[in-house]
C-alpha atoms as one frame of an Amber mdcrd trajectory, in Angstrom:
protein
 111.675 102.671 107.950 109.642  99.613 106.916 107.053 100.654 104.325 105.979
  97.086 103.501 102.423  97.577 104.759 102.111 101.204 103.746  99.948 102.263
 100.811 102.674 104.776  99.966 105.155 101.973  99.327 103.084 100.087  96.804
 104.191  99.865  93.233 102.951 102.324  90.715 100.512 100.818  88.268 100.727
 101.631  84.586  97.261 102.023  83.098  95.942 103.161  79.742  95.505 106.639
  81.249  98.846 106.954  83.061 100.499 105.885  86.294  98.327 105.486  89.386
  99.011 104.652  93.009  98.084 101.105  93.996  97.501  99.342  97.295  99.629
  96.430  98.508  97.622  94.022  96.292  98.181  96.103  93.158  94.697  97.617
  92.990  94.266 101.250  91.972  93.782 103.670  94.865  90.919 106.174  94.588
  90.119 109.416  96.347  86.568 110.646  96.810  85.720 114.247  95.861  82.529
 116.004  96.859  81.057 119.482  97.023  77.663 119.861  98.648  75.013 120.874
  96.155  73.898 123.851  98.242  74.344 127.616  98.146  77.521 127.494 100.204
  79.108 124.642  98.139  80.865 123.192 101.189  83.101 120.181 100.782  81.459
 116.888 101.766  84.362 114.506 101.201  85.740 114.471 104.743  84.597 111.802
 107.228  83.496 114.502 109.670  80.930 115.776 107.122  77.646 114.110 106.062
  78.208 110.970 103.999  74.843 110.915 102.182  76.325 111.893  98.811  79.089
 109.272  98.972  76.678 106.522 100.042  74.356 107.488  97.170  77.184 107.350
  94.606  78.783 104.072  95.681  75.965 102.123  97.290  72.544 103.582  96.397
  72.392 104.915  99.973  73.499 101.664 101.639  76.789 101.933 103.605  77.345
  98.149 103.393  76.955  98.120  99.612  79.206 101.170  99.440  81.963  99.357
 101.338  81.579  96.387  98.986  81.842  98.605  95.878  84.582 100.987  97.046
  86.302  99.336 100.018  88.566 101.408 102.224  92.295 100.742 101.954  92.927
  99.101 105.306  95.970 100.006 107.373  97.646  97.846 110.014  96.490  98.822
 113.521  99.988  99.980 114.442 100.601 101.905 111.193 101.803 105.432 111.657
 103.277 107.985 109.300 105.541 110.894 110.010 104.243 113.266 107.382 101.233
 115.594 107.135  99.889 114.169 103.845  99.532 110.409 104.469  97.981 109.142
 107.666  95.530 106.726 109.205  92.230 106.989 111.024  89.506 104.786 112.411
  86.228 104.808 110.474  82.757 103.741 111.576  81.630 101.542 108.679  77.924
 102.136 109.370  78.153 105.926 109.195  81.317 106.640 107.201  82.334 109.041
 109.959  85.438 109.023 112.100  85.011 106.296 114.733  84.848 107.068 118.410
  87.824 106.327 120.665  88.123 102.590 121.269  85.180 101.715 119.005  85.445
  97.939 118.628  83.993  97.615 115.114  85.994 100.484 113.586  88.114 100.037
 110.471  91.669 101.379 110.570  92.239 102.932 107.137  94.833 104.884 105.175
  94.129 108.546 104.524  95.390 111.161 102.115  95.068 114.708 103.442  92.875
 113.419 106.267  90.424 111.703 103.879  90.148 107.925 103.468  91.348 106.274
 100.272  89.579 103.401  98.525  89.907 100.633  95.955  87.211  99.464  93.511
  85.651  95.995  93.470  85.658  95.894  89.645  89.416  96.385  89.281  92.153
  93.863  88.687  95.737  95.040  89.195  96.540  97.701  86.605  92.914  98.648
  85.954  91.029 101.811  86.882  87.400 100.929  86.211  86.215 102.999  89.179
  87.788 106.207  87.810  85.216 108.959  87.226  82.504 107.032  89.085  79.933
 109.625  90.110  78.274 112.845  89.015  79.770 114.552  85.963  82.285 111.705
  85.555  83.352 112.094  89.174  84.352 115.739  88.793  81.686 117.090  91.154
  80.868 114.171  93.390  82.649 110.895  92.900  85.730 108.729  92.819  88.911
 109.533  90.935  92.003 107.377  90.525  95.055 108.647  92.381  97.164 109.614
  89.370 100.883 110.084  89.831 101.720 110.597  86.210  99.506 111.106  83.221
 101.320 110.855  79.898  98.212 110.509  77.783  96.210 113.598  78.696  99.252
 115.909  79.007  98.721 116.528  82.710 102.304 115.543  83.598 103.809 118.893
  82.577
């Protein structure tokens, strides 16, 4: 199998906080976490759910600014995976939702557990400046680096 264009194949990046997954250019990969601030506390981090919280966190409500701040990790159009954890999907950039079949302006992006993954505009390879970007340091609604190993906060045990 050729993993050369796959986010899963990228080198691990050592950071001050531990090892993180990086895209093909060496930039830290982020996942977005969100729970709706309502009585039912439903998850709002999937592209089939409303994207208002994510757009507020990364772009002050503007989807274009959001894409500039936390760009999706793009996947080659023919990229496919054979596992249930990593995958790809087409995203409508204007809405943040899953794109319709054959939508011409859709972005083909990598996903982790059926949710897109992102990089951060303020990172150089080996940095994680977008980590904890959001409400309550990203714990409730925000972006977290995709840690693979954390030697510094004793989460690797």
